[in-house]
TORKE-725876 format. One record per residue (C-alpha): x, z, y. Coordinates in steps of 0.5 Angstrom, whole numbers, plus 500, padded with zeros to 3 digits. Each point is the difference from the previous one (the first is absolute). Layout:
<atoms>
XZY/...
</atoms>
This chain:
<atoms>
755348742/504496504/499493505/507496501/499495505/505494501/499497507/501492501/497493500/497497495/502493497/506496498/501499508/502507501/502503493/508500502/499502507/503507503/493502502/498500492/505505498/494504498/497495496/507499496/500508499/493500497/503494495/506504498/496506499/495497496/505496495/504507500/494504498/497495495/494499504/494495498/500494504/497500507/493499501/495498506/496506502/500504507/502493504/507501496/503499494/500507496/503503494/499507497/505504496/504506499/506502504/504507498/493502496/495499506/495494500/502495506/497494503/504495503/498496506/502494503/495498506/498493500/498499507/505499505/505505502/496502506/493501496/503505494/497506501/493496498/503500493/503507500/494503503/495497495/505502494/501507503/493501500/498498493/505504497/499506505/508500501/501504506/505498505/506505498/500496493/501493503/507497500/501494505/506496499/501496506/506496504/503504506/504497505/502506503/505501494/506497498/500495494/499504493/499507504/493503497/497506503/494504498/495502505/493503500/495499506/503498507/499493504/500493498/506498504/496494501/499498493/494497500/499501492/500507501/496500506/495497496/500505495/500506505/494497503/496499493/502507497/499503507/506504499/508499501/501505494/503496494/507499498/504494502/506497496/504497506/504494498/505498505/501493501/504501507/497497507/502493502/502503507/495497505/493502500/498493501/503498493/496505496/495496498/504494497/505505497/495504496/497493497/506497498/503501494/506504498/507497501/504498494/505506502/494505500/498498492/505505497/498506504/492498500/501500492/503506499/496504505/494497497/502502493/502507502/493501503/497498494/504504495/499507505/493500502/499505495/503505504/495499506/494501496/503506498/502502507/507500499/501496506/507502501/502498493/497493501/504499507/506502496/499496494/498494504/507501505/504500494/498494497/501496506/507502502/
</atoms>
C-alpha cells in the first residue's frame, strides 16, 4: 500500500496559494484516478482507491502546514505504511516554476511541513515530489510569497503541471521515476 500526501494549509483563504500546490496535485490525482469523495480521518482529508493496480491512500493534512506530520504519522502508523511507500507532494522554492524533481530522503531545506513529517515518522527516508514555485529573490520575502496566490501569468503552467502529475502518478507507484519525470517534462513544454 502507498500513502500519497499533499502539503498545504486548510481553508479557502489558502486554496490557491503557492504553498498549497501539494493539495492541488492530490485533488487532481483523486479526480484523474476516480477516487471517492474526501472524508475526515487522521486530522486530514482522506480518500482511498487504486493507482497502477496498487492500493493507495491520498491524504491532505488539515492541520496547518507546520504540523502536517501529525496527520501523516497517524495515517502511516494505522496502515503500517513504511517510509519508502510514502510520496509527499510539496512546493519547492529552490526549483524554477514548473520544474519537478523526485527525491528520497535528505534534508528539509527549511520546509516546515517536511520537517514535521520527518519528526513524526522518525526518518527523512520518504519520497518527495518537489514542485518548483521559484524563489522571490529575498529570504525576507519567502513567507509572504509562499502564502500568496499564483499570479495570473502562472495559471497555464500550473494547470498543465498539475494535470501531468495526475495523469502520470502511476509511474511513481510502479517505481518508474525516470518515466514519470520524462512524461511530466514533455507535458509542460
